[in-house]
KOLVO-180564 format. One line per 2 residues: their letters; for each residue x negated, y negated, z of N, C-alpha, C. Coordinates in Angstrom, 3 decimals, always signed. Atoms other than C-alpha are relative to their C-alpha. Layout:
<pts>
a	X/Y/Z/X/Y/Z/X/Y/Z  ...
</pts>
This chain:
<pts>
xx	-0.833/+1.191/+0.000/+0.000/+0.000/+0.000/-0.871/-1.246/+0.000  +0.685/+1.284/-0.015/-1.091/-3.558/-0.679/+0.707/-0.922/+0.989
xx	-0.522/+0.997/-0.929/-0.642/-6.082/+2.127/-0.065/-1.366/-0.667  +0.025/+1.365/+0.529/+0.297/-9.623/+1.108/-0.003/-0.971/+1.162
xx	+0.148/+1.016/-1.042/-0.861/-12.491/+3.323/+0.520/-1.323/-0.548  -0.494/+1.338/+0.335/+1.151/-15.714/+3.110/-0.527/-0.951/+1.068
xx	+0.627/+0.913/-0.950/-0.874/-18.494/+4.724/-1.485/+0.260/+0.091  +1.448/-0.229/+0.060/-4.577/-18.679/+3.893/-0.741/-0.964/+0.919
xx	+0.695/+0.790/-1.011/-5.516/-20.581/+7.052/-1.011/+0.866/+0.725  +1.051/-0.705/-0.731/-8.017/-19.493/+9.670/+0.415/+1.414/+0.384
xx	-0.396/-1.323/-0.471/-6.059/-16.617/+11.202/+0.384/+0.922/-1.154  -0.378/-0.822/+1.153/-4.577/-15.404/+7.910/-1.213/+0.558/-0.720
xx	+1.212/-0.456/+0.690/-8.037/-15.227/+6.351/-0.816/+0.967/+0.856  +0.699/-0.948/-0.881/-9.581/-13.529/+9.412/+0.680/+1.361/-0.042
xx	-0.720/-1.270/+0.060/-6.855/-10.892/+9.370/-0.185/+0.676/-1.353  +0.311/-0.535/+1.325/-7.469/-10.484/+5.639/-1.364/+0.673/+0.014
xx	+1.346/-0.564/-0.073/-11.174/-9.938/+6.300/-0.045/+1.304/+0.759  -0.032/-1.228/-0.797/-10.449/-7.333/+8.973/+0.665/+1.143/-0.769
xx	-0.655/-1.022/+0.829/-8.073/-5.483/+6.632/-0.931/+0.484/-1.115  +0.901/-0.385/+1.093/-10.616/-5.554/+3.794/-1.176/+0.831/+0.530
xx	+1.059/-0.814/-0.593/-13.314/-4.184/+6.143/+0.403/+1.466/+0.090  -0.506/-1.371/-0.091/-11.114/-1.100/+6.497/+0.348/+0.580/-1.364
xx	-0.273/-0.488/+1.345/-10.790/-0.776/+2.735/+1.433/-0.193/-0.445  -1.392/+0.247/+0.370/-7.176/-1.994/+2.691/+0.067/-0.981/-1.175
xx	-0.240/+0.914/+1.121/-5.863/-3.729/-0.431/+0.821/-1.181/+0.493  -0.658/+1.209/-0.503/-4.856/-7.339/+0.256/+0.158/-1.012/-1.132
xx	-0.252/+1.120/+0.908/-3.245/-10.030/-1.889/+0.234/-1.245/+0.843  -0.243/+1.276/-0.667/-3.267/-13.697/-0.845/+1.042/-0.774/-0.795
xx	-1.051/+0.786/+0.636/-0.017/-15.503/-1.674/-0.340/-1.481/+0.195  +0.479/+1.379/-0.071/-1.192/-19.035/-2.499/+1.083/-0.988/-0.404
xx	-0.966/+1.049/+0.317/+0.701/-22.310/-2.747/-0.349/-0.642/-1.339  +0.172/+0.620/+1.310/+1.070/-24.416/-5.870/-1.285/-0.833/-0.093
xx	+1.199/+0.849/+0.058/-1.840/-26.676/-4.886/-1.253/+0.789/-0.356  +1.149/-0.838/+0.350/-4.188/-23.708/-5.422/+0.031/+0.460/-1.462
xx	-0.129/-0.504/+1.372/-2.917/-22.991/-8.937/-1.007/-0.699/-0.921  +0.962/+0.567/+0.931/-5.552/-23.482/-11.593/-1.384/-0.189/+0.592
xx	+1.314/+0.119/-0.630/-8.369/-23.581/-9.050/-0.762/+1.321/-0.124  +0.823/-1.201/-0.080/-11.256/-21.158/-9.000/+0.147/+0.594/+1.393
xx	-0.175/-0.647/-1.295/-10.671/-18.614/-6.227/-1.192/+0.925/+0.269  +1.188/-0.804/-0.278/-13.999/-17.381/-4.889/+0.324/+1.136/+0.954
xx	-0.151/-1.028/-1.020/-14.493/-14.355/-2.718/+0.101/-0.670/+1.373  -0.122/+0.479/-1.371/-13.558/-14.864/+0.918/-1.260/+0.387/+0.774
xx	+1.151/-0.296/-0.846/-16.639/-15.188/+3.141/+0.490/+0.174/+1.433  -0.503/-0.362/-1.320/-15.804/-13.446/+6.402/-1.181/+0.190/+0.944
xx	+1.046/-0.117/-1.012/-18.049/-13.919/+9.447/+0.610/+0.720/+1.194  -0.641/-0.787/-1.049/-17.269/-11.195/+11.947/-0.470/-0.416/+1.385
xx	+0.221/+0.361/-1.396/-17.457/-11.299/+15.723/-1.475/+0.049/+0.394  +1.431/-0.125/-0.296/-21.163/-10.333/+15.671/-0.838/-0.990/-0.801
xx	+0.726/+0.939/+0.840/-22.084/-13.020/+13.131/-0.373/+0.546/-1.357  +0.268/-0.594/+1.315/-22.393/-10.601/+10.195/+0.919/-0.633/-1.052
xx	-0.761/+0.628/+1.081/-21.269/-12.113/+6.888/+0.283/+1.002/-1.107  -0.377/-0.851/+1.125/-19.369/-10.293/+4.155/+0.879/-0.789/-0.960
xx	-0.866/+0.598/+1.020/-17.767/-11.360/+0.896/+1.065/+1.012/-0.395  -1.096/-0.886/+0.359/-14.343/-9.881/+0.166/+0.841/-0.632/-1.100
xx	-0.934/+0.461/+1.027/-12.118/-10.132/-2.861/+1.423/+0.337/+0.428  -1.423/-0.223/-0.229/-8.405/-10.549/-2.276/+0.757/-0.608/-1.174
xx	-0.694/+0.407/+1.233/-6.068/-10.794/-5.250/+0.872/-1.231/+0.250  -0.868/+1.169/-0.170/-4.582/-14.308/-5.541/+1.300/+0.169/-0.785
xx	-1.298/-0.055/+0.675/-0.859/-14.321/-6.344/+0.812/-1.229/+0.376  -0.848/+1.173/-0.229/+1.883/-16.961/-6.498/+1.459/+0.442/+0.114
xx	-1.400/-0.312/-0.295/+5.616/-17.165/-5.843/+0.659/+0.866/-1.065  -0.639/-0.781/+1.069/+6.535/-15.711/-9.244/-0.378/+1.480/+0.029
xx	+0.401/-1.403/-0.137/+4.754/-12.484/-8.254/+0.658/+0.671/+1.204  -0.612/-0.519/-1.235/+6.995/-11.974/-5.208/+0.645/+1.368/-0.190
xx	-0.649/-1.307/+0.258/+8.705/-9.003/-6.885/-0.973/+1.169/+0.155  +0.997/-1.072/-0.152/+5.416/-7.055/-6.502/-0.412/+0.211/+1.468
xx	+0.439/-0.029/-1.406/+5.074/-7.658/-2.742/+0.623/+1.192/+0.725  -0.458/-1.192/-0.716/+5.295/-4.473/-0.669/+0.184/-0.249/+1.495
xx	-0.120/+0.366/-1.411/+4.766/-5.974/+2.804/-0.574/-1.399/+0.152  +0.393/+1.410/-0.076/+4.596/-9.692/+3.582/-0.325/-0.379/+1.445
xx	+0.455/+0.462/-1.310/+2.557/-10.949/+6.558/-0.085/-1.522/-0.048  -0.124/+1.458/+0.090/+3.403/-14.614/+7.226/-0.842/-0.663/+1.095
xx	+0.905/+0.668/-0.932/+0.564/-16.597/+8.835/+0.012/-1.513/-0.171  -0.046/+1.453/+0.163/+1.598/-20.110/+7.778/+0.325/-0.666/+1.329
xx	-0.445/+0.764/-1.162/+2.125/-22.830/+10.348/+1.521/+0.094/+0.094  -1.442/-0.175/-0.220/+5.597/-22.634/+11.880/+0.832/-0.947/-0.857
xx	-0.788/+0.992/+0.739/+6.749/-25.821/+10.138/-0.036/+0.221/-1.514  +0.063/-0.305/+1.430/+5.794/-24.390/+6.703/+0.760/+1.282/-0.370
xx	-0.531/-1.339/+0.273/+7.460/-20.967/+7.061/+1.211/-0.036/-0.924  -1.247/-0.010/+0.764/+10.920/-21.786/+5.700/-0.217/-0.493/-1.426
xx	+0.249/+0.515/+1.352/+9.744/-23.905/+2.752/-0.778/+1.008/-0.831  +0.799/-0.988/+0.735/+7.191/-21.233/+1.803/+0.846/+1.204/-0.400
xx	-0.818/-1.176/+0.299/+9.703/-18.376/+2.004/+1.113/-0.305/-0.998  -1.057/+0.378/+0.954/+12.363/-20.282/+0.045/-0.458/+0.152/-1.445
xx	+0.555/-0.133/+1.354/+10.032/-20.091/-2.952/+0.037/+1.452/-0.487  +0.141/-1.415/+0.354/+10.077/-16.273/-2.876/+1.356/+0.611/-0.359
xx	-1.335/-0.461/+0.395/+13.413/-15.788/-4.631/-0.024/+1.400/-0.610  +0.112/-1.323/+0.634/+12.113/-12.620/-6.346/-0.411/+1.095/+0.980
xx	+0.436/-0.995/-0.984/+11.129/-10.873/-3.100/+1.039/+1.120/+0.118  -0.962/-1.105/-0.106/+12.716/-7.384/-3.064/+0.632/+0.067/+1.394
xx	-0.714/-0.040/-1.280/+15.317/-6.891/-0.323/-0.531/+1.096/+0.923  +0.576/-1.070/-0.830/+13.445/-3.773/+0.872/-1.357/-0.387/+0.590
xx	+1.326/+0.405/-0.464/+10.203/-5.706/+1.519/+0.064/-0.525/+1.421  +0.023/+0.527/-1.368/+9.490/-6.167/+5.237/-0.755/-1.329/+0.065
xx	+0.623/+1.300/-0.239/+8.646/-9.715/+6.345/-0.418/-0.044/+1.464  +0.519/+0.039/-1.369/+6.413/-9.994/+9.421/-0.433/-1.433/+0.316
xx	+0.276/+1.387/-0.366/+6.373/-13.436/+11.061/-1.067/-0.042/+1.089  +1.136/+0.012/-0.920/+3.034/-14.105/+12.776/-0.465/-1.424/+0.308
xx	+0.347/+1.389/-0.295/+3.140/-17.863/+13.352/+0.060/-0.253/+1.503  -0.095/+0.428/-1.389/+2.714/-19.657/+16.666/+1.373/-0.593/+0.274
xx	-1.243/+0.656/-0.389/+5.721/-20.907/+18.611/+1.235/+0.811/-0.346  -1.279/-0.665/+0.255/+9.401/-20.031/+18.305/+1.008/-1.014/-0.537
xx	-1.051/+0.856/+0.524/+12.531/-21.355/+16.652/+0.175/+0.102/-1.505  -0.053/-0.153/+1.457/+11.933/-20.262/+13.044/+0.733/+1.276/-0.409
xx	-0.512/-1.329/+0.377/+13.059/-16.613/+13.069/+1.475/-0.016/-0.360  -1.438/+0.049/+0.266/+16.760/-17.463/+13.154/+0.286/-0.460/-1.433
xx	-0.166/+0.490/+1.372/+16.425/-19.373/+9.874/-0.432/+1.050/-1.025  +0.484/-1.052/+0.901/+14.448/-16.532/+8.270/+1.041/+1.113/-0.124
xx	-1.039/-1.044/+0.009/+17.127/-14.008/+9.251/+1.180/-0.421/-0.858  -1.111/+0.501/+0.828/+19.755/-16.210/+7.587/-0.395/-0.060/-1.471
xx	+0.491/+0.140/+1.378/+17.600/-16.719/+4.477/-0.160/+1.353/-0.689  +0.221/-1.343/+0.540/+16.825/-12.992/+4.035/+0.813/+1.020/+0.804
xx	-0.853/-0.851/-0.847/+19.839/-11.149/+5.537/-0.179/+1.494/-0.224  +0.123/-1.429/+0.312/+18.989/-7.842/+3.851/-1.404/+0.554/+0.215
xx	+1.381/-0.470/-0.181/+15.218/-7.693/+4.429/-0.255/+0.424/+1.438  +0.474/-0.290/-1.359/+13.600/-5.996/+7.419/-0.847/-1.186/+0.476
xx	+0.733/+1.146/-0.535/+12.412/-8.950/+9.550/-0.632/+0.405/+1.321  +0.739/-0.330/-1.215/+9.720/-8.352/+12.159/-0.687/-1.251/+0.531
xx	+0.800/+1.059/-0.608/+8.033/-10.695/+14.600/-1.289/+0.610/+0.511  +1.283/-0.457/-0.523/+4.418/-10.420/+15.611/-0.654/-1.086/+0.824
xx	+0.834/+0.945/-0.741/+2.144/-12.039/+18.157/-1.421/+0.542/-0.007  +1.398/-0.417/+0.023/-1.631/-11.986/+18.061/-0.836/-0.991/+0.780
xx	+0.874/+0.870/-0.789/-4.327/-13.332/+20.353/-1.425/-0.044/-0.551  +1.321/+0.107/+0.628/-7.243/-13.108/+17.909/-0.400/-1.472/-0.134
xx	+0.524/+1.341/+0.209/-9.457/-16.179/+17.680/-0.555/-0.137/-1.408  +0.440/+0.205/+1.384/-10.181/-17.659/+14.258/-0.350/-1.462/-0.216
xx	+0.381/+1.374/+0.340/-11.910/-20.713/+12.873/-0.366/-0.075/-1.476  +0.326/+0.219/+1.407/-12.057/-22.004/+9.320/-1.183/-0.953/-0.059
xx	+1.220/+0.825/+0.020/-15.582/-23.304/+8.718/-0.049/-0.884/-1.243  -0.230/+0.803/+1.207/-14.925/-24.480/+5.163/+0.902/+0.817/-0.901
xx	-0.893/-0.733/+0.904/-12.776/-23.460/+2.182/-0.562/+1.390/-0.281  +0.316/-1.398/+0.288/-12.805/-19.662/+1.846/-1.164/+0.536/+0.848
xx	+0.969/-0.528/-0.954/-15.170/-19.245/+4.781/+0.622/-0.067/+1.398  -0.633/-0.045/-1.324/-13.752/-18.103/+8.129/-0.852/+0.812/+0.965
xx	+0.738/-0.682/-1.050/-15.201/-16.957/+11.421/+0.995/+0.622/+0.979  -0.789/-0.691/-1.026/-13.644/-14.358/+13.738/-0.632/-0.341/+1.349
xx	+0.609/+0.520/-1.224/-14.184/-16.026/+17.125/+0.397/+0.789/+1.246  -0.390/-0.768/-1.180/-12.448/-13.569/+19.440/+0.960/+1.120/-0.340
xx	-0.921/-1.117/+0.190/-10.860/-10.135/+19.425/+1.213/-0.186/+0.890  -1.214/+0.142/-0.781/-7.301/-9.919/+20.650/+0.963/+1.146/-0.241
xx	-1.057/-0.996/+0.155/-4.139/-7.866/+20.902/+1.047/-0.495/-0.988  -1.092/+0.316/+0.915/-1.371/-7.736/+18.326/+1.184/+0.906/+0.323
xx	-1.239/-0.745/-0.228/+2.232/-6.672/+18.886/+0.982/-0.318/-1.107  -1.071/+0.178/+0.973/+4.983/-6.155/+16.317/+1.297/+0.551/+0.569
xx	-1.291/-0.519/-0.435/+8.675/-5.658/+16.879/+1.108/-0.460/-0.927  -1.095/+0.281/+0.926/+12.032/-5.752/+15.086/+0.859/-1.187/+0.429
xx	-0.945/+1.082/-0.253/+14.240/-8.824/+14.780/+1.388/+0.321/-0.556  -1.318/-0.451/+0.457/+17.039/-7.004/+12.945/-0.004/+1.526/-0.099
xx	-0.156/-1.454/-0.004/+18.335/-3.457/+12.574/-0.891/+0.661/-1.039  +0.792/-0.589/+1.088/+16.559/-2.822/+9.252/-1.470/+0.129/+0.370
xx	+1.425/+0.010/-0.354/+13.174/-3.603/+10.820/-0.391/+1.147/+0.922  +0.312/-1.056/-0.971/+13.442/-0.776/+13.360/-0.630/+1.233/-0.650
xx	+0.551/-1.156/+0.720/+12.371/+1.710/+10.663/-1.445/-0.216/-0.436  +1.320/+0.350/+0.528/+8.964/+0.079/+10.176/-1.128/+0.125/+1.019
xx	+1.080/-0.243/-0.960/+6.930/+1.343/+13.109/-1.239/+0.589/-0.673  +1.140/-0.604/+0.703/+4.735/+3.142/+10.544/-1.011/-1.043/-0.483
xx	+0.951/+1.039/+0.387/+3.123/-0.227/+9.726/-1.071/-0.213/+1.066  +0.891/+0.290/-1.128/+1.427/-0.285/+13.134/-1.363/+0.700/-0.106
xx	+1.322/-0.662/-0.007/-1.331/+2.396/+12.767/-1.044/-0.606/-0.937  +1.049/+0.596/+0.842/-3.092/+0.900/+9.713/-0.422/-1.392/+0.467
xx	+0.365/+1.316/-0.528/-2.938/-2.567/+11.270/-0.865/+0.142/+1.247  +0.807/-0.256/-1.193/-4.298/-1.178/+14.539/-1.428/+0.389/-0.380
xx	+1.328/-0.428/+0.456/-7.189/+0.444/+12.643/-0.831/-1.190/-0.470  +0.711/+1.164/+0.528/-8.061/-2.885/+11.014/-0.227/-1.075/+1.054
xx	+0.050/+1.139/-0.918/-7.336/-5.338/+13.815/-0.490/+0.371/+1.396  +0.525/-0.424/-1.293/-8.593/-3.249/+16.739/+1.068/+0.316/+1.012
xx	-1.139/-0.297/-0.860/-5.245/-3.263/+18.498/+1.265/-0.464/-0.712  -1.332/+0.386/+0.468/-1.651/-3.252/+17.295/+0.968/+1.017/+0.569
xx	-1.001/-0.886/-0.580/+1.341/-1.829/+19.119/+1.396/-0.497/-0.331  -1.406/+0.295/+0.264/+5.099/-1.698/+18.650/+0.693/-0.375/+1.299
xx	-0.800/+0.391/-1.164/+7.478/-3.435/+21.046/+1.436/-0.243/-0.430  -1.420/+0.257/+0.254/+11.259/-3.266/+21.031/+0.478/-1.263/+0.703
xx	-0.342/+1.251/-0.693/+11.205/-6.379/+23.239/-0.959/-1.103/-0.436  +0.978/+0.941/+0.535/+9.113/-8.557/+20.962/+0.368/-1.446/+0.330
xx	-0.397/+1.373/-0.330/+11.167/-11.685/+21.721/-0.477/-0.364/+1.403  +0.502/+0.205/-1.359/+10.297/-11.312/+25.405/-1.494/-0.308/-0.031
xx	+1.445/+0.210/+0.090/+6.612/-11.083/+24.478/-0.345/-1.310/-0.707  +0.195/+1.302/+0.642/+6.894/-14.068/+22.139/+0.163/-1.133/+1.013
xx	-0.240/+1.034/-1.020/+8.314/-16.096/+25.014/-1.150/-0.073/+0.989  +1.128/-0.008/-0.928/+5.461/-15.008/+27.276/-1.223/-0.671/-0.613
xx	+1.123/+0.659/+0.668/+2.901/-16.093/+24.698/+0.258/-1.499/-0.130  -0.340/+1.415/+0.155/+4.744/-19.357/+24.062/-0.217/-0.757/+1.303
xx	+0.184/+0.648/-1.301/+4.677/-20.125/+27.799/-1.465/-0.349/+0.228  +1.440/+0.266/-0.124/+0.878/-19.818/+27.809/-0.406/-1.155/-0.923
xx	+0.346/+1.033/+0.979/+0.578/-21.941/+24.653/+0.534/-1.368/+0.401  -0.624/+1.276/-0.372/+2.911/-24.609/+26.060/-0.754/-0.697/+1.127
xx	+0.872/+0.609/-1.018/+0.422/-25.178/+28.889/-1.355/-0.356/-0.617  +1.373/+0.196/+0.488/-2.949/-24.754/+27.150/-0.073/-0.959/-1.182
xx	+0.151/+0.738/+1.261/-2.322/-26.249/+23.718/+0.117/-1.517/+0.132  -0.103/+1.464/-0.056/-1.004/-29.748/+24.470/-1.038/-0.647/+0.909
xx	+1.014/+0.571/-0.894/-3.406/-30.308/+27.377/-1.364/-0.080/-0.677  +1.316/+0.011/+0.662/-6.479/-29.333/+25.360/-0.013/-0.949/-1.184
xx	-0.070/+0.919/+1.142/-5.282/-31.309/+22.327/-0.056/-1.456/+0.453  -0.036/+1.383/-0.480/-4.578/-34.471/+24.324/-1.329/-0.439/+0.611
xx	+1.246/+0.346/-0.693/-7.850/-34.338/+26.281/-1.252/+0.357/-0.796  +1.116/-0.330/+0.886/-10.035/-33.070/+23.405/-1.028/+0.882/+0.696
xx	+0.863/-0.896/-0.782/-11.460/-30.155/+25.409/+0.193/+1.454/-0.438  -0.160/-1.442/+0.193/-12.043/-26.423/+25.190/+0.995/+0.538/+1.021
xx	-0.941/-0.618/-0.940/-9.636/-24.060/+26.917/-0.595/+0.103/+1.401  +0.636/-0.227/-1.281/-12.124/-23.340/+29.686/-0.095/-1.242/+0.874
xx	+0.110/+1.234/-0.786/-12.381/-26.990/+30.723/+1.261/-0.284/+0.817  -1.225/+0.163/-0.792/-8.808/-26.748/+32.018/-0.177/+0.495/+1.429
xx	+0.241/-0.515/-1.349/-10.249/-24.939/+35.046/-0.802/-0.982/+0.856  +0.676/+1.031/-0.789/-12.107/-28.093/+36.117/+0.986/-0.608/+0.996
xx	-0.860/+0.469/-1.100/-10.779/-29.641/+39.339/+0.911/-1.157/-0.408  -0.823/+1.146/+0.409/-9.464/-32.751/+37.540/+1.333/+0.427/-0.598
xx	-1.252/-0.470/+0.604/-6.794/-30.581/+35.886/+0.857/+0.835/+0.955  -0.693/-0.887/-0.928/-5.697/-28.675/+38.997/+1.465/-0.393/+0.193
xx	-1.362/+0.465/-0.298/-2.640/-30.815/+39.727/+0.916/+0.095/-1.220  -0.854/-0.018/+1.192/-1.355/-31.186/+36.172/+0.249/+1.432/-0.471
xx	-0.168/-1.407/+0.383/-1.934/-27.484/+35.486/+1.070/+0.661/+0.873  -0.999/-0.568/-0.920/+0.128/-26.578/+38.552/+1.402/-0.475/-0.354
xx	-1.333/+0.532/+0.288/+3.007/-28.888/+37.628/+0.515/+0.485/-1.350  -0.442/-0.419/+1.332/+3.082/-28.025/+33.922/+0.350/+1.481/-0.025
xx	-0.304/-1.433/-0.030/+2.949/-24.285/+34.605/+1.326/+0.262/+0.702  -1.285/-0.149/-0.699/+5.868/-24.661/+37.022/+1.164/-0.386/-0.913
xx	-1.052/+0.443/+0.928/+7.916/-26.577/+34.434/+0.264/+1.054/-1.077  -0.134/-0.968/+1.106/+7.246/-24.100/+31.621/+0.579/+1.313/+0.522
xx	-0.516/-1.249/-0.578/+7.842/-21.068/+33.841/+1.485/-0.117/+0.322  -1.401/+0.188/-0.344/+11.155/-22.519/+35.017/+0.922/+0.162/-1.194
xx	-0.812/-0.096/+1.221/+12.464/-22.782/+31.449/-0.004/+1.427/-0.548  +0.121/-1.338/+0.585/+11.153/-19.430/+30.187/+0.673/+1.043/+0.887
xx	-0.585/-1.007/-0.897/+12.265/-17.506/+33.279/+1.524/-0.006/-0.076  -1.456/+0.027/+0.159/+15.841/-18.702/+32.793/+0.430/+0.688/-1.284
xx	-0.309/-0.681/+1.265/+15.774/-17.453/+29.209/-0.122/+1.520/+0.147  +0.288/-1.430/-0.123/+14.435/-14.056/+30.318/+0.815/+0.699/+1.080
xx	-0.846/-0.598/-1.030/+16.730/-13.520/+33.310/-0.777/+0.931/+0.913  +0.638/-0.928/-0.951/+15.870/-10.460/+35.397/-1.267/+0.649/-0.550
xx	+1.246/-0.526/+0.566/+12.993/-9.584/+33.019/-1.165/-0.978/+0.168  +1.022/+1.041/-0.125/+11.083/-12.738/+33.920/-1.042/+0.361/+1.058
xx	+1.052/-0.150/-1.001/+7.757/-12.690/+35.746/+0.126/-1.126/+1.025  -0.016/+1.043/-1.023/+7.299/-14.683/+38.950/-0.965/-1.119/-0.388
xx	+0.896/+1.126/+0.273/+5.577/-18.062/+38.956/-1.452/+0.384/+0.290  +1.381/-0.395/-0.326/+2.505/-16.565/+40.661/-0.556/+0.965/-1.037
xx	+0.439/-0.919/+1.058/+2.353/-13.766/+38.055/-0.342/-0.773/-1.268  +0.259/+0.816/+1.195/+2.586/-16.332/+35.251/-1.309/-0.772/+0.151
xx	+1.234/+0.775/-0.209/-0.168/-18.457/+36.778/-1.241/+0.889/-0.058  +1.133/-0.927/+0.101/-2.443/-15.416/+37.135/-0.296/+0.331/-1.460
xx	+0.168/-0.317/+1.427/-1.860/-14.544/+33.481/-0.576/-1.201/-0.743  +0.490/+1.229/+0.617/-2.446/-18.162/+32.443/-1.497/-0.180/+0.265
xx	+1.416/+0.167/-0.348/-5.779/-18.343/+34.300/-0.863/+1.050/-0.684  +0.763/-1.053/+0.679/-6.882/-15.036/+32.806/-0.224/-0.355/-1.467
xx	+0.125/+0.396/+1.408/-6.168/-16.297/+29.266/-1.000/-1.145/-0.136  +0.946/+1.123/+0.049/-8.043/-19.552/+29.976/-1.432/+0.502/+0.150
xx	+1.340/-0.541/-0.220/-11.028/-17.591/+31.268/-0.489/+0.796/-1.211  +0.391/-0.838/+1.136/-11.029/-15.141/+28.335/-0.262/-0.819/-1.260
xx	+0.150/+0.844/+1.196/-10.810/-17.976/+25.780/-0.717/-1.305/+0.353  +0.600/+1.219/-0.553/-12.946/-20.455/+27.717/-0.745/-0.835/-1.037
xx	+0.803/+0.730/+0.985/-15.165/-21.376/+24.767/+0.795/-0.397/-1.246  -0.819/+0.251/+1.187/-12.311/-21.593/+22.262/+0.686/-1.365/+0.076
xx	-0.891/+1.152/+0.121/-10.447/-24.652/+21.044/+1.371/+0.518/-0.419  -1.342/-0.468/+0.336/-6.693/-24.144/+20.934/+0.366/-0.407/-1.427
xx	-0.429/+0.308/+1.374/-4.909/-24.172/+17.567/+0.517/-1.432/-0.101  -0.519/+1.370/+0.027/-3.170/-27.453/+18.477/-1.143/-1.002/+0.072
xx	+1.177/+0.870/-0.053/-6.505/-29.016/+19.411/-0.650/-0.083/-1.379  +0.630/-0.012/+1.321/-7.975/-27.943/+16.062/+0.813/-0.794/-1.009
xx	-0.862/+0.732/+0.941/-4.979/-29.318/+14.166/-0.140/-1.509/+0.183  +0.061/+1.438/-0.261/-5.045/-32.735/+15.843/-1.398/-0.543/-0.291
xx	+1.377/+0.452/+0.202/-8.854/-32.994/+15.765/-0.355/-0.091/-1.482  +0.317/-0.024/+1.427/-8.900/-32.206/+12.042/+1.035/-0.735/-0.848
xx	-0.925/+0.863/+0.733/-6.096/-34.595/+11.127/+1.157/+0.720/-0.650  -1.146/-0.744/+0.545/-3.350/-32.033/+10.548/+1.171/-0.098/+0.972
xx	-1.172/-0.137/-0.869/+0.193/-31.742/+11.868/-0.161/+1.265/+0.834  +0.102/-1.158/-0.884/+0.525/-29.310/+14.774/+1.355/+0.703/+0.113
xx	-1.245/-0.734/-0.236/+3.145/-26.796/+15.900/+0.681/-0.446/+1.292  -0.554/+0.611/-1.199/+4.172/-29.136/+18.704/+1.505/+0.244/+0.148
xx	-1.461/-0.165/-0.054/+7.883/-28.880/+17.805/+0.414/+1.425/+0.343  -0.346/-1.404/-0.193/+7.775/-25.082/+18.044/-0.622/+0.586/+1.270
xx	+0.603/-0.429/-1.270/+5.783/-24.887/+21.300/+0.583/-0.854/+1.125  -0.583/+0.886/-1.019/+6.415/-27.830/+23.647/+1.446/-0.350/-0.362
xx	-1.361/+0.326/+0.437/+9.482/-28.713/+21.569/+0.998/+1.096/+0.342  -0.873/-1.126/-0.355/+10.914/-25.234/+22.183/+0.340/-0.042/+1.488
xx	-0.240/+0.120/-1.440/+10.511/-25.727/+25.940/+1.008/-1.117/+0.269  -0.911/+1.126/-0.202/+12.249/-29.118/+25.786/+1.416/+0.334/-0.474
xx	-1.305/-0.355/+0.557/+15.057/-27.738/+23.634/+0.798/+0.904/+0.939  -0.663/-0.964/-0.874/+15.803/-25.010/+26.187/-0.056/-0.391/+1.482
xx	+0.129/+0.421/-1.403/+15.135/-27.033/+29.353/+1.357/-0.286/+0.638  -1.329/+0.378/-0.498/+18.749/-28.278/+29.685/-0.145/-0.871/+1.248
xx	+0.063/+0.837/-1.206/+19.010/-29.565/+33.292/-1.303/+0.172/+0.779  +1.257/-0.234/-0.713/+15.574/-28.265/+34.315/-0.961/-1.151/-0.289
xx	+0.900/+1.148/+0.246/+13.208/-31.268/+34.798/-1.367/+0.453/-0.515  +1.299/-0.352/+0.594/+10.109/-31.073/+32.577/-0.755/-1.278/-0.392
xx	+0.606/+1.297/+0.346/+8.465/-34.538/+32.792/-1.396/+0.097/-0.600  +1.358/-0.117/+0.543/+4.870/-33.410/+32.136/+0.050/+0.548/-1.422
xx	-0.162/-0.573/+1.340/+5.908/-31.274/+29.169/+0.508/-1.064/-0.978  -0.551/+1.074/+0.834/+7.926/-34.217/+27.800/-1.072/-1.024/-0.352
xx	+1.051/+0.993/+0.229/+5.003/-36.618/+28.205/-1.037/+0.512/-0.997  +0.985/-0.579/+0.918/+2.575/-34.269/+26.442/+0.573/+0.131/-1.411
xx	-0.673/-0.118/+1.306/+5.084/-33.612/+23.637/-0.020/-1.354/-0.721  -0.056/+1.327/+0.609/+5.468/-37.362/+23.031/-1.392/-0.477/-0.400
xx	+1.363/+0.412/+0.327/+1.694/-37.930/+23.107/-0.493/+0.677/-1.280  +0.382/-0.705/+1.233/+1.106/-35.253/+20.451/+0.760/-0.584/-1.191
xx	-0.807/+0.618/+1.062/+3.946/-36.776/+18.397/-0.647/-1.304/-0.481  +0.652/+1.267/+0.350/+2.197/-40.173/+18.512/-1.239/+0.243/-0.848
xx	+1.244/-0.281/+0.739/-1.070/-38.650/+17.319/+0.307/+0.541/-1.391  -0.392/-0.498/+1.319/+0.706/-36.832/+14.489/+0.475/-1.140/-0.895
xx	-0.471/+1.154/+0.790/+2.333/-40.101/+13.377/-1.168/-0.798/-0.535  +1.206/+0.681/+0.461/-1.106/-41.696/+13.181/-0.610/+0.750/-1.166
xx	+0.533/-0.856/+1.072/-2.278/-38.739/+11.059/+0.795/-0.209/-1.288  -0.875/+0.117/+1.176/+0.736/-39.095/+8.724/-0.169/-1.332/-0.693
x	+0.197/+1.329/+0.608/+0.039/-42.808/+8.216/-1.344/-0.074/-0.723
</pts>
């Protein structure tokens, strides 16, 4: 089977490199701005610093009828526009959503009511060093799970992805796991983006108070969504500190976006928390959301 990657950013290209290392066939679904350009081999720098050149077949929206499995790594705000172009995508083709944040899947399910729709989360670290050159900065876990009934028949996709990515497991409660990841991102991402720091610097004493308040706000919102399946505040804080420690040298995706003059997934991370806060007070989350919005407006101008 050929895997098709939609979204040739840092993570999409790293996952492509890992698949190609295992001898898997991979096509890169490119946007119109890439049409007519020369498409060199992808230079993949693995976790040890070894460099390899891989060829991945470039395809465009008109080739959607040939796609056997679509892995979507675009930014959350690009997902719907990118998928709308794929009018020729067969209804039997599984679509796996692997973007950060939440709030997009409902639109995808409405857009492709007959396709198997899966959600995925991944904690791999990736950095784009220049066009068609990416670095794998950290190994991580990947989970896939079904978002509709048709997707429940696609557990067989997990073993080849696990072989390539080092870890991949199936979860029938993928939404719960997405919310748990989003909670971590809603603390780390806006703080590191606003203060221009690595993840690990959040453990400095100057952030102790804001980290405590923001984690309480985010946990309060997510725990209400999860009901009796929610973790306690102390459990969430332990998990948060572990992630910060494990990714101490990394820059969050939101930090990279803002630092490099791109729009971020603010609306799908902090924005998701605000959307579901209702009567729960989230002043720190609101302040960080607005600050990122201001910086994005400067970028857009």
